[in-house]
FITORBA-778845 format. One record per residue: x, y, z of N, C-alpha, C, O, CB in turn; residue in three letters. Coordinates in steps of 0.05 Angstrom, whole numbers, plus 5000, padded with zeros to 4 digits. Glycine has a CB too. Example, Ala and Ser with C-alpha at 12.3 -4.5 7.8 and 13.67 -1.06 7.14 Angstrom:
2
526448865156524649105156526449345156528549345169522649115181ALA;525749555142527349795143525850015157526850235161528249885114SER;
! end
This chain:
114
493664373036493164293010495464132999497764223003492464532992UNK;494963922987496963762974497063822945494963842932496463452979UNK;499463852935499763892906500063622893501563452902502264072899UNK;498563582872498663322858501063332839501063482820496063262843UNK;502963172846505463162830505662882817504662682827507963212847UNK;507062882795507562622781509762492797511362622810508362662751UNK;509962232794512162092808514862192799515362222774511961782805UNK;516762232816519362332810519562632807521762732803520362202785UNK;517362772810517363062808517463182836515963092854514863162792UNK;519063382840519263502866516763682871515663792852521863662869UNK;516063702895513663872901514164162895516364272900512863842931UNK;512264292883512464572877513764632850514064872843513964712898UNK;514564442835515964482809514064612789514864802776517064222798UNK;511564522787509664642769509064922777508665092759507064472769UNK;508864982803508365252812510765432806510365672799507865252843UNK;513165332808515565502801515565562772516165792764518165352809UNK;514865372755514765412726512765632719513165802702514165152712UNK;510365612733508265812728509166092736508566282723505665732742UNK;510566112759511566372768513566492748513466732743512866342796UNK;515266322738517266422718515866522693516566732682519266202711UNK;513866362683512466442659510766692662510366842643510766212649UNK;509766732686508066962690509667212700508467422706505866892709UNK;512167182703513867392712513767622691513967562667516767302717UNK;513567872699513268092680515768122663515568212640512768352695UNK;518068062673520468082657520567862635521367922613522968062675UNK;519767622642519667412623517667472601518167432577518967142637UNK;515267562609513267632589514267862571513767862547510667712603UNK;515568062582516668282567518768182547518768262524517768502585UNK;520468012557522567902539521367742516522167762493524467722555UNK;519367572522518067412501516667592481516767542457516067222513UNK;515367802490513967992472516068132454515668162430512268192488UNK;518268212467520368342451521568152431522068232408522568442470UNK;521967912438523067712420521267662396522167652373523567442435UNK;518667632402516767592380516667832362516567812337513967542392UNK;516768072373516668312357519168322339518868392315516668572376UNK;521568262350523968282334524068062312525168112290526368252352UNK;522967832317523067622297521067652275521667602252522567352311UNK;518667752281516467752261515568032251514968052228514167612272UNK;515568232268514268482261516068712256515268902242512368552283UNK;518468712267520268952265521268982236521468782221522568922285UNK;521969222229523169282203525769132199526469052177523469582198UNK;527269102220529868972220529668672229531468572242531869122237UNK;527568542221527168262229529368082219530768162200524468162220UNK;529667852230531767672224531767582195533867572183531667422242UNK;529467522184529367422157530267642138531667582118526467342149UNK;529667892143530568112126533568142129534868202109529168382135UNK;534668112152537568132156539067912140541067972128538368112185UNK;537967672140539167452125539067522095540967472081537767182130UNK;536767622086536467692058538467912050539667902029533567782052UNK;538768112067540668332061543568242061545068322044540268552082UNK;544268062080546967962080547567792055549767792045547567792105UNK;545567642046545867492021546167671997547767621979543367302017UNK;544667891997544968091975547668211975548868251954542768311978UNK;548768281999551368402001553468201991555368281977551968472030UNK;553267951997555067741988555067731958557167721945554367472000UNK;552667721945552467711916553667961903554967941882549567681908UNK;553168191915554268441903557368451905558668551887553068681918UNK;558468341927561368331929562568141908564668201897562168231957UNK;561167921902562067741881561967881854563867851838560367481880UNK;559868021848559668171823561868381821562968421800556868301821UNK;562468511843564568711844567268591836568768711820564768841872UNK;567868351846570268211839570368141809572368171796570667961856UNK;568068041799567867971771568268211753569768201733565167841765UNK;567068441760567368681744570268781746571268891726565368901754UNK;571568751769574368831771576068671752577968781740575268791800UNK;575568411750577068241732576568321703578468341687576367941735UNK;574068381696573368471669574668741662575568781640570368491665UNK;574868911682576169171678579069141672580169271654575769361702UNK;580368951686583168901681583668781653585568851640584368711703UNK;581868611644582068501617581768721596583268721577579968281613UNK;579868891600579469111581581769301581582569401560576869261588UNK;582969351604585369521605587669401590589169541576586169571635UNK;587969131592589968991576589469021546591269061531590168701584UNK;586868991538586169021510586769301500587669341478583168951506UNK;586169501516586669781509589669821505590569961487585569981530UNK;591269711523594169731522595169611496596769731482595569601546UNK;594169361489594869231464594069391440595569421420593668951462UNK;591669511441590669671419592469921414592969991392587869751424UNK;593270041436594970281433597670221422598870381408595170421460UNK;598769991429601469911420601469841390603269941376602469671436UNK;599569671381599669591353596769531345595669311351601469331350UNK;595569711331592769681323592369461303590369311305591769951311UNK;594169431284593869221264594068951277592368771270596069251242UNK;595968901294596268651308593768591325592768361325598768641326UNK;592768791339590368751355587968671338586568491346589769011371UNK;587568801315585268741298585568461286583568321284585068951275UNK;587968381279588368111268587867901289586567691283591168091256UNK;588867941313588567731333585867721346584767511351590667781355UNK;584767951351582167961365579767911347577967771355581868231379UNK;579868031323577568011306578067861280576467851262576568291299UNK;580467731278581167561256580967701229579967591209579467301255UNK;581767951228581768111203584168041186586367991197581568411209UNK;583868041160586067991142585568121115583268191109586567691139UNK;587668151100587368271073586668051053586967811060589968411065UNK;585768121030585067931009587567771001589767870997583868070985UNK;587067500999589167320991591267271013593467171007590567440967UNK;590667341037592467301059591267121079588867131085593167581072UNK;592866941090592066771112593366861138595766931138592666471106UNK;591866851159592966941185592966701204590866571208591267171197UNK;595266641214595566421234596066551261597866711264597766221226UNK;594466471281594866581308595866361326594666161329592166701319UNK;598166421337599366221356599366351384600366571388602366151347UNK;598266211402598066311429600166171446600565931445595266271441UNK;601466331463603566231481602466251509602366461521606166391477UNK;601666021521600566011547602666091569601966211589599365741553UNK;605166011564607166081584607566381586608066481608609865941576UNK;607466521564607766811564605566941581606067131596607766921536UNK;603066841578600866951593601166901622600567071639598166831583UNK;602066661630602466601658604566781670604266861693603266301662UNK;606666841656608767021666607667301671608267431691611167031647UNK;606067391652605067661655602967681677602667891690603867761629UNK;601567461682599567461704600867471731599767601750597667221701UNK;603067331734604367321760605867571767606467611791606167081762UNK;606567731747608167971753606568181765607568401771609468071728UNK;
! end
């Protein structure tokens, strides 16, 4: 029997390909791969979604950490001088009094780096 091959194709190549595809290990691997990609509880799309959720939660954690530090600084200022804190933070003043607030950016930068 002659195998009909296309020009430039070695004899038996189609038969070798068929043997590989029908091999029980290849079929088992393909079935396992399909199961893991589409049907398993730990499928790839779910893993990507979970890793994205973890990334977002870590970002929120950093943001909340920064907010906690700001609030701790406000608490410290409040404990040191309540009147100054109320005037600066909430612009409170007595009747007939004007309050001018001057902010020193250099002072804040020094305290941040320490």
